[in-house]
N, C-alpha and C positions, 0 to 999 in steps of 0.2 A: 446447394450452395448455402454459404456462411456468410452474416452480416456481423460487424464489429461496430456497436454504437460507442462512441468515445465522448465524454462532456470535455468540451474548450475550457482550458483554464478554470476548472471546475469549482476550486475553492474560492477563487476571486469572482468567477460568476456568481456563486451562491450571495455573496456579500453583496454584489451590485443589485440583485433581484429585491433587496429589502432597503437599497440606498438608491432610487433611481436618478438620483441626481449625479451619480458618478459615470452614467454612459458617456461613452469616449474619452473618460479621464483615466490618467494611470493610476492603477491600484495593485497593491502588493499584500500577499499573506505570509504572516510570519511563522516560524516554528514553534513549538509548543512552548518556548522560554523566551520568546520575542528575540531571539538570537541571530537568525538567517532567514533569508527570503525563500520560500519553498513553493510559491506560486505567485504568479503574475500575468497580467493582462498584456497583449500586444502593444497596447500604449505605453506601459512601463517598460518594455523591452526597448522601444524606440527612444528613451531618454537615456538609455546605457545600463540599464539595471538588469541582473542575470540571476537565474534561479542558483541559489547557493551562495549568492553575496552575504558577508556577515554585515549586520545592521551600521554597525558602528563604522564601517568602512565606506559606507556609501550615504552616510546621514546628509552630507552637501548637497548630493543630487536629488534626495527626496524633499529638501527644503527649498531648493530651487525651482524644481517643476512642480512643487505642489502634490506630490504623490501621496495619495489617500493610504494609510498604513492598517491592517486588521491584525489582530492575534488570531491562532488558529482555533477554530469553534467545531470540533468533530462532532458535536451533538448536533448542531445545525446541519453539517453537510451530510451526515448519516440519513437525516431525515429528508432533506432535500433529494439524496440519492434514491431513497425508497419511492420518492414521488416520480422519479425520472423512468424507475424500472416498471413500476406499477402501469405506466403508459405504453411502455414498450412492451409488456407481458398481454396487454389489452388489445396489441396490434399483431403480435406473433405468438404462436401459442406455445411454442418451445423456447425459453431463454434461459440462459446460462450467466448468473451475474458472476464476472470475472473479478472486479475491485470496486472501490467505491465509486469510481466515475467511468467504468469500463463493462459492457456486457456483450455476448454473443446471441445472436438469434440463428436459430436453424430455419432458413428458408425451404427445406425441402419440400415439393410439391407446390411451393406458391407460384412457381413459375408458368403454371397451367391456366392461372386465373389472372394474373398480373404480370406487368412490366415491372420486375425487380427494382431497378433503379428509381422508377417514378414511385413505386409503392413505399420504398425506403425513404424518398425524399419527402412524401407525405407524412412518413412517422416523424421524421425530424423537425419538419414544421409544425405538428402537433405537440411535441414535446416543448418546443420552442414557444408557442402560444400558451400553453397550459402551465408552464414552469418558468418560462424567461430564461431558461438554460440553452446555449447554443451547442449543438452536437455535431460530430462529422462520423459520417459512415463508409465504412469500406465493406463492399461485396465481391465475394470471390468463392472459389471452390474448397478452399481451406480456410481453417483460420489464421493461419501466419501470413497467407495472403491479403486476407481480409484486413489483418492489423497493418500491413503495408497500404491498404488502399484507404483507411482512414486517415493516415499521417499525409497523403497527397491530399485528401479532401480539407483537411484542417490547413495546409499550406497555400494551396491554391482555390481562390475564391470563385473561378470559373466552374468548378464542379457543382457548386451549388448545394454543397453539404453532404453529396454522396459521390464516391468515386468506384466504379465498377470494373472488376478486373475478370472479365469473361470470356476472354479469347488468348491463343497463344502469342500473338503479336502484343497484346496489352501487357501479359506476366511476363515478356522478357523486357519489355520497355520499363515496366515498374523496377524489376531486378537491376538493371542496369544503371537506373536514375537512384537507386537507394544505396546507402552505406551500409556495411556490415552490421554496426552497431543498432541499425534501424530494425533489424530481423528478430522477431519475438522468438526466445529460445537461444540465441547467440549472446553469451554473456561476454565479460570482459577478458577471460581466459580463452575462449573459442575463437573470439574476433583475433586475439594477439597470435593463436596458433595458425588460424588461416594465414594473417599476413606472412608469418614466418614460412609458410608453406608457398607462398607466391599468390595466393588469393586475394584479390583486391576488391571485389564486388559480390554481392549477391548471386549476379548472374554467373559468374565464374565458377562459385559454389555450386551452384546447381547443374550446370553443365559437367561437374566432375563426374566419372563413371561410379557406380554403386561399389564396386571393389574397393575403390580409392578411399570412399567415406568411410567404408567398415573397417579398412585398415588404420586409419588415423584418429575415427571418433568411437565414442561408445554409443550405445542405443539413442540418447536424446537429439546427438547429433545428425544420426541416420534419420531420426524422424523429422527433425528440421528440414533435412535435404529432401524428403520425399513430400514434405508439405509445399515447399518451394517449386516442386516439380508437379504442383496440382493434385497429388493423393492425400486424402484428409487421413490422419493417423492418430493426431494429439488430442487428448482430452483435457479440458481444463482442469479436471479433478486431479488427474495426474501431476498436471504442473503445480497445484497447490500442494499435493502431498510433497514434492521433493522440496519446498520451500523451507527453511528455518522458521522459526518465530521468536521475534525480539520485542523486546519493551524495554524503552530506555528513556532518560531524561536527563537535560540539564538542570540543575538546581537554581531555584529563584536565588539563593545566596549559599555562599560556601560553607561546608560543615565539616568539621572535624572529629565530632563524637559518634563513637561505634553504634550507640545505641539508635541515633538519628539515621545513620545509612542502613541498620537493618530495617526499621521500618519502611525505607524508600525500597530496599530491594524486596521484602516481603511483598510489599505492593505490586511491584512490577511482575513477581513471580506468579501472583495471583490472577493478573490482566493475561500473563501468558497461558496459564491454565485454562482460562475461560475460553479464549480463541482456541485452544487445542480441542477441549471439548466441543466447540462450537461446528467443528469442521470433523468431528467423529474420529478423532487421532489420538494417539499416545506417542509420548518422547521418550526416548532412552538415556538421553545426555542433556545435563543442565549447565550451563556456562553462566559465571557473573562476572562482570567487568567493574573496573573504577578507574576515574582518572580525576587530576587535577585540572587547573584552570590552564591551558596552554598559553593563554595570552597575557598571564600574569608572570613576567619572567623574574620578577622581584621575589617570588616565592618559591620553594621547592617542590619539583615536578615530580610526578610519580603517576605510573601507568600500569595496570596490571589484570591479568584474567585467570581465572581458575574454572577448571570443567570437571565434573564428576558424572559417571555413567552408574544408571541405576541397574539393579540386578533383574528388575521387572519394568518393562516400559509401563509408564504411567500419565495419567492426566490427572491426578487427585492434588488438589490445591495445596494440603496440608504437606504430602510427600514432597513435592515441587519446591515448596517455600523452604522447608528444612533443609533439601539439598543445597538451595541457592544461599542460605544463610550459614551453612557449614562453610561453603566456598568463599563466602564474603570473611570469616574469621579467619581464612587461611591467607588471604592477601591484605587485609588492612593493617595499615600502619600508622600509629601515633606521630602525631604532630605535622600531619598533611592536611591542607585544607582541600577537601573534595569537591568537585564541581560537577562531576556527572557520574552515572552508574547505570547499571542495565543488566537484563537476564536474557539470555539466549537459550531456547529449546532446539535441539537438533536430533539427527537419526528418528525422524518421524515416520510412523507408521500408521495402517487402519487400526482401530480399537479391536476390530473382530479377531479371534483367533491368535490372542497374545501367549506367547509362551511363558508359563510358570516356572517358577524356581522353587525346589524342593525346600530349601533353606531361607525362603521369604520371610523376613523380620517384620512385614507389615501385617498385621493383624485385621480380619473382618474388612476386607477390601470391599465387597459389596455394600456393606453400610457406609462405607466413607464415600463410596460414587454416589450413593444417593444422597448424602449430606452435600456432596459439592454441586449436585443438580438442583437439589433445594436451594442452596445460595444463588445459583443462577437465577432461578425463576424470582426470589424475592428480589434480586437487584434490578431484574427487567422492569418488575412490577412497580416497583416502589423508587426507583433511581439507583444510579451507580454509586458503589461501595454503602449503601444503605447496610450492608452486612459484610464485614471484613474481618480478618485475622488481627487477633490481640496485639501481636507483634507491631502492626502497623501504629498502634498507639495515637498519641497527640502531637506526635514530631511532625504531623504532614505539613505545619506551618513554617518548619524550617526547610524543608526541600520543595515546597510547593512551587510549581513553575509559575514565571511571570506571565501575564495576559493583560497587560495595561489597555490594550487596544481591541478587547473581546466584544463582539456583537452579540446581542440576546439572544435566547433559545426561543426564537419565535414561533416555531412550530410544535414543540414539546413541553412547554412550561407556560402556565398560566401568568406568572410574574414576566414573563417576556413578551406578552403580546403588545403587539405594534399599537401605538396611539397616533391617531389622525386627526390633525387639526383640520377643521373645515371653515 
């Protein structure tokens, strides 16, 4: 059996931990540039706010209902995520951290000693007591069904934080009551294809014969079908490997100078390379995109993207940054006020067994790989961007994101320690 532990409204819940007076009040967390709502509490949803709302469009609702607004603080959220995961690892021997607010727990063998539903309910209560973060837990024979179970546990308080799908009747009922886009592994294109084939619910998809699934879908679609039918076959490592890596930002102020854009793109490429190395992967394609402010109709509008394939898949910060900067020089246009840029790494594969190129122009790859690892270690030890590329320069203040409502780094910085008045 697998359990999926999902933190409820995680970003907003983290903020409420350090602001106890916000319990029961509407709270929203904004994107990295204070542009849109990325997380909100049920109380905020009740007053008419939704994830993805542009902040300037819902300013009246926020002011009328006294909604408390925070800027994204990933440093704080990552620290709280580590605490939640640590508690979970202390309760279950094998835990796979899937994202900042989700973890899978392998419960194989625990059924011989515990009632799994009550055991995971105790884990959820322990997490709430020790971190004040509410979680929803789904327990099922496969990861995909466990994800569905966590959604039911979050939606219906009667489950008391844990929804267990441990019988054929429960499995069919859960699939019948769910939407296609609720299924882990079914993206927008897959859902659209299923709808075009006359499949409306996950249950209808699961009831299709295997030959039909093989004829209409590739291996990921077949794996999802098998998981929905109770056969565990998806690894979270495979899911992560299939994903692209993207770092993008909306700038605090619009910029037009190429040098300022270079600093931003180089910083984004460096962050992508760091994430790539953290999961032990390499990428074969680097894409860079830029865009103007779509809300400023009085200004010239421009958006473009450029992709470059590497002869040898790499995770080298210098190589990936150079490729991104070359792409930027191809799509940059003078006279445009740019509001957004980003870097995307794709065609990701494991770092082991990379096919080399006889005419590779990059020299001393082992030494450069060691340099990248050293930069990562220094930045982990002394703080983000302690060591960075020179091209990032001092232009950061031009494209630095807005964070006017950012809370302190209460768990990772001495300057952010809470002050309590007694």
